[in-house]
DRENKOL-789377 format. One record per atom (N, C-alpha, C): x, y, z; residue number from 1; atom name. Coordinates in nm, 3 decimals, always signed. Each point is the difference from the previous one (the first is absolute). Layout:
N
> X,Y,Z,NUM,CA
...
This chain:
143
> -1.155,-0.032,+2.731,1,N
> +0.068,+0.107,-0.100,1,CA
> +0.170,+0.055,+0.065,1,C
> +0.072,+0.029,-0.124,2,N
> +0.125,+0.055,+0.056,2,CA
> +0.017,+0.068,+0.166,2,C
> +0.078,+0.012,+0.069,3,N
> +0.030,+0.140,+0.094,3,CA
> +0.036,+0.050,+0.003,3,C
> +0.031,+0.141,+0.073,4,N
> +0.030,+0.150,-0.048,4,CA
> +0.163,-0.037,+0.021,4,C
> +0.092,+0.068,-0.060,5,N
> +0.121,-0.029,+0.009,5,CA
> +0.080,-0.110,-0.068,5,C
> -0.098,-0.075,-0.080,6,N
> +0.102,-0.031,-0.091,6,CA
> +0.108,+0.050,-0.096,6,C
> +0.070,-0.041,-0.060,7,N
> +0.114,+0.030,-0.060,7,CA
> +0.058,-0.102,-0.133,7,C
> +0.076,+0.018,-0.118,8,N
> -0.005,-0.091,-0.077,8,CA
> +0.096,-0.119,+0.018,8,C
> +0.042,+0.009,+0.132,9,N
> +0.073,-0.137,+0.006,9,CA
> -0.080,-0.110,+0.051,9,C
> -0.128,+0.047,+0.031,10,N
> -0.097,-0.126,+0.061,10,CA
> -0.090,-0.037,-0.122,10,C
> +0.036,+0.030,-0.131,11,N
> -0.061,-0.040,-0.148,11,CA
> +0.134,-0.102,-0.034,11,C
> -0.063,-0.120,-0.124,12,N
> +0.079,-0.128,-0.026,12,CA
> +0.086,+0.056,-0.143,12,C
> -0.130,+0.019,-0.098,13,N
> +0.041,+0.088,-0.143,13,CA
> -0.091,+0.129,-0.045,13,C
> +0.046,+0.016,-0.055,14,N
> -0.043,+0.164,-0.085,14,CA
> -0.004,-0.019,-0.118,14,C
> -0.134,+0.122,-0.050,15,N
> -0.009,+0.019,-0.127,15,CA
> -0.026,+0.119,-0.036,15,C
> +0.105,+0.043,-0.088,16,N
> -0.056,+0.165,-0.013,16,CA
> -0.131,+0.029,-0.138,16,C
> -0.033,+0.043,+0.058,17,N
> -0.106,+0.073,-0.121,17,CA
> -0.043,+0.161,+0.014,17,C
> +0.004,+0.039,-0.146,18,N
> -0.008,+0.140,-0.006,18,CA
> -0.106,+0.042,+0.005,18,C
> -0.020,+0.156,+0.061,19,N
> -0.187,+0.061,+0.024,19,CA
> -0.014,+0.044,-0.178,19,C
> -0.095,+0.017,-0.023,20,N
> -0.056,+0.044,-0.118,20,CA
> -0.090,+0.090,+0.008,20,C
> +0.035,+0.082,-0.116,21,N
> -0.141,+0.137,+0.021,21,CA
> -0.145,-0.048,+0.017,21,C
> -0.042,-0.086,-0.044,22,N
> -0.147,-0.048,+0.031,22,CA
> -0.009,-0.064,+0.130,22,C
> +0.086,-0.017,+0.125,23,N
> -0.018,-0.036,+0.106,23,CA
> -0.043,+0.096,+0.060,23,C
> +0.025,+0.122,+0.006,24,N
> -0.027,+0.128,+0.089,24,CA
> -0.123,+0.054,-0.025,24,C
> -0.030,+0.036,+0.119,25,N
> -0.110,+0.021,+0.024,25,CA
> -0.042,+0.187,-0.014,25,C
> -0.140,+0.043,-0.019,26,N
> -0.005,+0.165,+0.021,26,CA
> +0.070,+0.089,+0.154,26,C
> +0.071,-0.112,+0.079,27,N
> +0.061,+0.089,+0.068,27,CA
> +0.110,-0.060,+0.025,27,C
> +0.080,-0.031,-0.114,28,N
> +0.123,+0.030,-0.009,28,CA
> +0.104,-0.168,+0.076,28,C
> -0.013,-0.084,+0.004,29,N
> +0.017,-0.076,+0.085,29,CA
> -0.054,-0.164,-0.112,29,C
> +0.082,-0.125,+0.026,30,N
> -0.060,-0.082,-0.037,30,CA
> -0.087,-0.058,+0.103,30,C
> -0.141,-0.040,-0.057,31,N
> -0.131,-0.021,+0.039,31,CA
> +0.031,-0.156,+0.074,31,C
> -0.110,-0.025,+0.043,32,N
> +0.051,-0.086,+0.137,32,CA
> -0.016,-0.159,-0.096,32,C
> -0.095,+0.041,-0.092,33,N
> -0.016,-0.120,-0.091,33,CA
> +0.098,-0.081,-0.035,33,C
> +0.046,+0.065,-0.072,34,N
> +0.157,-0.014,-0.073,34,CA
> +0.116,-0.105,+0.124,34,C
> +0.009,+0.047,+0.146,35,N
> +0.070,-0.087,+0.039,35,CA
> -0.031,-0.151,-0.007,35,C
> -0.153,-0.002,-0.015,36,N
> -0.009,-0.211,+0.019,36,CA
> +0.043,-0.026,-0.155,36,C
> -0.027,+0.081,-0.082,37,N
> +0.094,-0.029,-0.146,37,CA
> +0.142,-0.053,+0.022,37,C
> +0.097,+0.146,+0.098,38,N
> +0.100,-0.074,-0.005,38,CA
> +0.032,-0.128,+0.086,38,C
> -0.123,-0.013,+0.107,39,N
> +0.072,-0.112,+0.098,39,CA
> -0.014,-0.142,-0.104,39,C
> -0.122,+0.011,-0.080,40,N
> -0.027,-0.122,-0.119,40,CA
> +0.109,-0.029,-0.069,40,C
> +0.077,+0.158,-0.073,41,N
> +0.117,-0.049,-0.062,41,CA
> +0.115,-0.080,+0.051,41,C
> +0.015,+0.068,+0.123,42,N
> +0.113,-0.043,+0.101,42,CA
> +0.041,-0.144,-0.033,42,C
> -0.143,-0.044,+0.048,43,N
> -0.008,-0.166,+0.080,43,CA
> -0.015,-0.076,-0.122,43,C
> -0.122,+0.023,-0.093,44,N
> +0.015,-0.121,-0.124,44,CA
> +0.115,+0.042,-0.081,44,C
> +0.076,+0.096,-0.010,45,N
> +0.099,+0.050,-0.106,45,CA
> +0.110,-0.158,+0.079,45,C
> -0.010,+0.042,+0.170,46,N
> +0.133,-0.079,+0.043,46,CA
> -0.041,-0.126,-0.051,46,C
> -0.116,-0.039,+0.020,47,N
> +0.003,-0.173,-0.002,47,CA
> -0.008,-0.061,-0.132,47,C
> -0.019,+0.109,-0.123,48,N
> -0.006,-0.031,-0.127,48,CA
> +0.148,-0.067,+0.018,48,C
> +0.130,+0.136,-0.014,49,N
> +0.098,-0.022,+0.023,49,CA
> +0.074,-0.114,+0.073,49,C
> -0.083,-0.045,+0.095,50,N
> +0.011,-0.107,+0.071,50,CA
> +0.038,-0.091,-0.053,50,C
> -0.096,-0.039,-0.108,51,N
> -0.029,-0.135,-0.070,51,CA
> -0.099,-0.055,+0.109,51,C
> -0.082,+0.041,+0.070,52,N
> -0.138,-0.054,+0.087,52,CA
> -0.091,+0.067,-0.013,52,C
> -0.062,+0.097,-0.140,53,N
> -0.108,-0.009,-0.005,53,CA
> +0.025,+0.024,-0.171,53,C
> -0.122,-0.067,-0.079,54,N
> -0.012,+0.047,-0.151,54,CA
> -0.148,+0.055,-0.012,54,C
> -0.026,+0.087,+0.008,55,N
> -0.159,+0.041,-0.007,55,CA
> -0.049,+0.014,-0.137,55,C
> +0.043,+0.012,-0.118,56,N
> -0.053,-0.089,-0.073,56,CA
> -0.077,-0.137,-0.058,56,C
> +0.096,-0.106,+0.098,57,N
> -0.076,-0.080,-0.023,57,CA
> +0.042,-0.102,+0.152,57,C
> +0.067,+0.043,+0.074,58,N
> -0.003,-0.113,+0.162,58,CA
> -0.090,-0.048,+0.042,58,C
> -0.012,-0.098,+0.038,59,N
> -0.095,-0.088,+0.053,59,CA
> -0.066,+0.012,+0.128,59,C
> +0.068,+0.102,+0.045,60,N
> +0.025,+0.031,+0.126,60,CA
> +0.003,+0.173,+0.006,60,C
> -0.114,+0.097,+0.063,61,N
> +0.071,+0.146,-0.007,61,CA
> -0.052,+0.066,+0.095,61,C
> +0.078,+0.110,+0.078,62,N
> -0.070,+0.094,+0.106,62,CA
> -0.099,+0.059,-0.026,62,C
> -0.098,+0.045,+0.099,63,N
> -0.075,+0.049,-0.047,63,CA
> -0.022,+0.116,+0.166,63,C
> -0.034,+0.106,-0.041,64,N
> -0.008,+0.125,+0.156,64,CA
> -0.103,-0.048,+0.064,64,C
> +0.020,-0.038,+0.112,65,N
> -0.123,+0.005,+0.047,65,CA
> +0.027,+0.116,+0.128,65,C
> +0.078,+0.054,+0.064,66,N
> -0.009,+0.154,+0.078,66,CA
> +0.114,+0.133,-0.067,66,C
> -0.017,+0.059,+0.072,67,N
> +0.120,+0.108,-0.037,67,CA
> -0.008,+0.097,+0.072,67,C
> +0.100,+0.071,+0.014,68,N
> -0.021,+0.127,+0.070,68,CA
> +0.081,+0.113,+0.010,68,C
> -0.026,+0.133,+0.038,69,N
> +0.140,+0.087,-0.036,69,CA
> +0.000,+0.090,+0.126,69,C
> +0.109,+0.063,+0.042,70,N
> +0.023,+0.092,+0.073,70,CA
> +0.109,+0.125,-0.072,70,C
> -0.062,+0.079,+0.002,71,N
> +0.064,+0.061,-0.085,71,CA
> +0.068,+0.178,+0.118,71,C
> +0.143,-0.040,+0.000,72,N
> +0.055,+0.113,+0.072,72,CA
> +0.100,+0.153,-0.018,72,C
> +0.032,-0.036,-0.197,73,N
> +0.054,+0.123,-0.070,73,CA
> -0.079,+0.019,-0.131,73,C
> +0.012,+0.071,-0.041,74,N
> -0.073,-0.010,-0.137,74,CA
> +0.141,-0.021,-0.118,74,C
> -0.068,-0.058,-0.095,75,N
> +0.139,-0.034,-0.112,75,CA
> -0.100,+0.118,-0.131,75,C
> +0.110,+0.016,-0.038,76,N
> -0.025,+0.122,-0.135,76,CA
> +0.039,-0.042,-0.137,76,C
> -0.051,+0.046,-0.101,77,N
> +0.054,-0.040,-0.149,77,CA
> +0.140,+0.129,+0.032,77,C
> +0.077,-0.012,-0.182,78,N
> +0.045,-0.108,+0.032,78,CA
> +0.091,-0.057,+0.085,78,C
> +0.051,-0.126,-0.013,79,N
> +0.074,-0.066,+0.109,79,CA
> -0.007,-0.165,-0.006,79,C
> +0.025,-0.040,+0.089,80,N
> +0.002,-0.110,-0.011,80,CA
> -0.008,-0.067,+0.138,80,C
> -0.050,-0.130,-0.009,81,N
> -0.032,-0.067,+0.178,81,CA
> +0.059,-0.113,+0.013,81,C
> +0.016,-0.079,+0.142,82,N
> +0.121,-0.120,-0.016,82,CA
> -0.111,-0.095,+0.121,82,C
> -0.105,-0.080,-0.092,83,N
> -0.034,-0.088,+0.085,83,CA
> +0.057,-0.098,+0.044,83,C
> +0.027,-0.005,+0.130,84,N
> +0.085,-0.095,+0.103,84,CA
> -0.157,-0.120,+0.058,84,C
> +0.029,-0.134,-0.016,85,N
> -0.089,-0.093,-0.010,85,CA
> +0.028,-0.059,+0.149,85,C
> -0.046,-0.078,+0.075,86,N
> +0.034,-0.114,+0.068,86,CA
> -0.145,-0.102,+0.034,86,C
> +0.053,-0.112,+0.049,87,N
> -0.110,-0.047,+0.048,87,CA
> -0.035,-0.049,+0.161,87,C
> -0.098,+0.056,+0.047,88,N
> -0.067,-0.008,+0.114,88,CA
> -0.005,-0.148,+0.081,88,C
> -0.102,-0.063,-0.101,89,N
> -0.044,-0.104,+0.021,89,CA
> -0.019,-0.114,-0.108,89,C
> +0.026,-0.070,+0.032,90,N
> -0.024,-0.095,-0.108,90,CA
> -0.078,-0.173,+0.045,90,C
> -0.114,+0.015,-0.066,91,N
> -0.129,-0.114,+0.032,91,CA
> +0.017,-0.103,-0.095,91,C
> -0.089,-0.104,+0.019,92,N
> +0.009,-0.117,-0.132,92,CA
> -0.045,+0.060,-0.091,92,C
> -0.093,+0.056,-0.061,93,N
> -0.031,+0.098,-0.129,93,CA
> +0.009,+0.149,+0.018,93,C
> +0.047,+0.044,+0.105,94,N
> -0.003,+0.126,+0.001,94,CA
> +0.124,+0.077,+0.011,94,C
> +0.008,+0.111,-0.032,95,N
> +0.138,+0.068,+0.036,95,CA
> -0.085,+0.181,+0.027,95,C
> +0.107,+0.023,+0.115,96,N
> -0.010,+0.147,+0.027,96,CA
> +0.106,+0.061,-0.029,96,C
> +0.005,+0.087,-0.122,97,N
> +0.120,+0.128,+0.009,97,CA
> -0.048,+0.113,+0.095,97,C
> +0.135,+0.036,-0.009,98,N
> +0.005,+0.179,+0.025,98,CA
> +0.119,+0.024,-0.038,98,C
> -0.110,+0.144,-0.044,99,N
> +0.103,+0.092,-0.111,99,CA
> +0.047,+0.125,+0.041,99,C
> +0.130,+0.049,+0.005,100,N
> +0.056,+0.147,+0.018,100,CA
> -0.040,+0.055,-0.123,100,C
> -0.041,+0.123,-0.029,101,N
> +0.053,+0.081,-0.090,101,CA
> +0.084,+0.148,+0.015,101,C
> +0.154,-0.039,-0.069,102,N
> +0.082,+0.098,+0.055,102,CA
> -0.022,+0.121,-0.135,102,C
> +0.024,+0.108,+0.019,103,N
> +0.063,+0.077,-0.088,103,CA
> +0.137,-0.042,+0.055,103,C
> +0.122,+0.109,-0.151,104,N
> +0.158,-0.043,-0.011,104,CA
> +0.060,+0.012,+0.111,104,C
> -0.088,+0.178,+0.046,105,N
> +0.145,-0.028,+0.096,105,CA
> -0.033,+0.038,+0.170,105,C
> -0.118,-0.170,+0.013,106,N
> -0.037,+0.061,+0.135,106,CA
> +0.016,-0.172,+0.056,106,C
> +0.078,+0.031,+0.135,107,N
> +0.027,-0.213,+0.083,107,CA
> -0.215,-0.006,+0.010,107,C
> -0.072,+0.078,+0.060,108,N
> -0.101,-0.054,+0.027,108,CA
> -0.112,+0.004,-0.064,108,C
> -0.105,-0.112,-0.013,109,N
> -0.097,+0.055,-0.137,109,CA
> -0.073,+0.085,+0.015,109,C
> -0.086,+0.074,-0.165,110,N
> -0.082,+0.077,+0.001,110,CA
> -0.151,-0.068,+0.038,110,C
> -0.002,-0.110,+0.006,111,N
> -0.109,-0.075,-0.003,111,CA
> +0.046,-0.161,+0.041,111,C
> -0.125,-0.044,+0.079,112,N
> +0.028,-0.160,+0.044,112,CA
> -0.126,-0.040,-0.015,112,C
> +0.012,-0.151,-0.052,113,N
> -0.090,-0.057,-0.048,113,CA
> +0.018,-0.174,-0.017,113,C
> -0.136,-0.042,+0.032,114,N
> -0.011,-0.124,-0.002,114,CA
> -0.086,-0.065,-0.094,114,C
> +0.021,-0.174,-0.100,115,N
> -0.092,-0.032,-0.057,115,CA
> +0.010,-0.131,+0.011,115,C
> -0.128,-0.106,-0.006,116,N
> +0.011,-0.137,+0.044,116,CA
> -0.056,-0.024,-0.121,116,C
> +0.112,-0.114,-0.054,117,N
> -0.053,-0.055,-0.139,117,CA
> -0.006,-0.158,+0.068,117,C
> -0.118,-0.030,-0.059,118,N
> -0.101,-0.175,+0.027,118,CA
> +0.031,-0.063,-0.128,118,C
> +0.077,-0.129,+0.018,119,N
> +0.051,-0.040,-0.133,119,CA
> -0.106,-0.077,-0.063,119,C
> -0.063,-0.006,-0.122,120,N
> -0.140,-0.119,+0.003,120,CA
> +0.065,-0.072,-0.210,120,C
> -0.090,-0.088,+0.053,121,N
> +0.021,-0.071,-0.104,121,CA
> -0.067,+0.104,-0.110,121,C
> +0.036,-0.008,-0.110,122,N
> +0.005,+0.092,-0.166,122,CA
> -0.120,-0.028,-0.011,122,C
> -0.005,-0.173,-0.003,123,N
> -0.132,-0.008,-0.105,123,CA
> -0.198,-0.018,+0.093,123,C
> +0.078,+0.003,+0.181,124,N
> -0.127,-0.023,+0.049,124,CA
> -0.020,+0.154,+0.084,124,C
> +0.100,+0.040,+0.016,125,N
> +0.004,+0.121,+0.066,125,CA
> +0.005,-0.052,+0.155,125,C
> +0.045,-0.095,+0.078,126,N
> -0.034,-0.021,+0.116,126,CA
> +0.171,-0.029,+0.026,126,C
> +0.012,+0.043,+0.170,127,N
> +0.107,+0.026,+0.057,127,CA
> +0.074,-0.124,-0.020,127,C
> +0.162,-0.043,-0.042,128,N
> +0.074,-0.105,-0.030,128,CA
> +0.138,-0.007,+0.127,128,C
> +0.031,-0.090,+0.042,129,N
> +0.187,+0.029,+0.057,129,CA
> +0.033,+0.027,-0.099,129,C
> +0.116,+0.088,+0.076,130,N
> +0.133,+0.075,-0.082,130,CA
> +0.064,-0.130,-0.039,130,C
> +0.063,-0.001,-0.128,131,N
> +0.117,-0.074,-0.072,131,CA
> +0.112,+0.012,+0.059,131,C
> +0.088,-0.100,+0.064,132,N
> +0.120,-0.026,+0.008,132,CA
> +0.122,+0.144,-0.018,132,C
> -0.013,+0.037,-0.129,133,N
> +0.098,+0.100,-0.049,133,CA
> -0.101,+0.185,+0.046,133,C
> -0.097,+0.020,+0.011,134,N
> -0.063,+0.080,-0.015,134,CA
> +0.006,+0.030,+0.219,134,C
> -0.033,-0.060,+0.058,135,N
> +0.049,-0.037,+0.123,135,CA
> +0.153,+0.023,+0.020,135,C
> +0.061,-0.044,-0.082,136,N
> +0.205,+0.011,+0.021,136,CA
> -0.008,+0.128,+0.056,136,C
> -0.087,+0.123,-0.138,137,N
> +0.077,+0.070,-0.081,137,CA
> -0.077,+0.111,+0.126,137,C
> -0.091,+0.005,+0.035,138,N
> -0.069,+0.054,+0.088,138,CA
> +0.050,-0.017,+0.124,138,C
> +0.104,-0.109,+0.047,139,N
> +0.065,+0.003,+0.118,139,CA
> +0.091,+0.127,+0.030,139,C
> +0.079,+0.005,-0.102,140,N
> +0.089,+0.086,-0.032,140,CA
> -0.006,+0.149,+0.060,140,C
> -0.102,+0.029,-0.033,141,N
> -0.085,+0.166,+0.054,141,CA
> -0.044,-0.028,+0.126,141,C
> -0.083,-0.109,+0.078,142,N
> +0.010,-0.038,+0.077,142,CA
> +0.020,+0.115,+0.128,142,C
> -0.058,+0.108,+0.096,143,N
> +0.072,+0.056,+0.121,143,CA
> -0.012,-0.071,+0.114,143,C
């Protein structure tokens, strides 16, 4: 997982995501489960917009094999977060993403997470090598 002391500059791409009323729990802050939704949204939106993932009909899809999060500071509603993403490790059929969740005025993340995708053949659900365009796109985010 990310090390303490990371800043916005250590991430390669960002997605702004608004917090929603339904994200807040009885304690008045965004519930821990919502962060995983943000991870998934930031990563998959980047791949779709980069043209390397077709979630509806592509032959290769990414499935989550592992994820985790370290919560450093509360996020509240209303507001927006900026999810910074980067690639920490690139394998033959897998990628380890690292995600920083930033609030608008902060240079350091409110949370740091990771998400491991394994790319599989949609029909067989067996791991498959990444195609060249996907690998090249992911390499652009590699740290």
